[in-house]
Phi, psi and omega in degrees: 000127179297152184269127173276163179084196181252143178265164182307318174301317178301323179296314189295320179295319186274325183244350184068025177270114181283155184312325183289317174293325190281325173303326184289314187301312184293319180298321178285350179083020177294319178225162189229068188293153182276157172284140179246194173303140177040046168081356180292145176269145178229135191256145179271173179291331174294324180296326184295321180294322185289320185284331174294324180282332177288323173297315174303313182297315190280327169301328182268016167068027179286146172301154187301319184300314182294319177304314185299317188292313174307309177289335168295315176300319185294311179300323183297324188277325184300120198273141173277342190252019173224160177287121178298334187290341181268007176281148168235136185251119168246122178247125193227103176067028183082007170257149181247131176248133174238130183231146171234018185089340178248320184234169175215126177261145171061083181309139192253159172205156177097199180267129173303134178240340183209135178200110181215148178273133173297327176303319177298320176286331181293324179297319189293328183278338189298329178294324179297312186297322181299314173296330178285323178296315181299315181295320180304313185289332172294328179244032187306323183302342182265350183262136178260174185307316178301320186294315181292317180304316178290330177297311180308320180301309185297331187260359186302307183286331187268326176199088185301322174305315183285336179295308176309314178300320180299303181302329174294318176302322180295308185295333174295321175278330186213098187288344185259015177286107189290318180295324179291327176296322185283321177288331178280328180295325185284332183283321174296323179294318179295333179272000174093358183270078181300323178301308176294324169308307181300323179301316179287321182293321182295313177303320179291317181296318180297320180285332182227060190294348174272359174261121182287343187303303184296323178290323167295322179297315175301322176293324169299308177304319182288324180296318176307319177279010180059028173262070192294309181304316174299322183298312179311304177307323175291312184297318183291324174302321180297313187290329183286327174286330180207106174301338181278352186291098193283331171301329179291310179301319175302312184297318184298317177304314176302322174298316175299318176298323184292330184268006181070051168235071181303326178299318188281334178289311176298322174303318179276338175291319176298320179292322177304309184295328172288329174295317180293319185291315185087180179277145184260000000 
């Protein structure tokens, strides 16, 4: 079976991190590589993002304790429901800011010590990821649904069209694979294909009605298509599944504001602010 992900040699080429330092990053728990053929470690693209941040922090002589804390926050903030390639990572005084052009996580202050676009890293990693995809197709008879899913995850930021192909292969082998359905919907959404995105989101929501994510993503797609009343219904279902889903409250407020319903807009904006602020 071809190995998904990036090898230690790939890491050295992409980031300049030598094997000795890479072993330290693994031992310290910054990343958790998957086992590959003959015991070799394989790293995901998300691992590359964390390693790039770790390298910058250590090169700037930050104390190990602050490095650990910053990377812990980074791992928590890297989103499952957004494209990593759209992210910009800023580590500022030991605090981490993740931006995607629309939202900002973890407000920053102080002197910037690290600031990089994930898209630039994705462009560097793309040739390696594409070779892995080509090798997978040559050995596709040996791959199961989970193999294709892992490959899709590695390809999302580096080669989204190849990631879509991988997720479609997952669904051909396992039509009930929830994460592949959800991720394929998101990729179609990002490509502007709202009809296909809606279909995948609805299928995912039907299979997992207690998970707020597909209903929320569906709401965003419907809002993008100016189907505001349907978007409201989708956001409400997301909130019904998880009342603490702050983004659903925020988006619902925005739709009500757009439709000229200020009282409802204010209500959900207040609930969003309370959720973000947390208990006092």
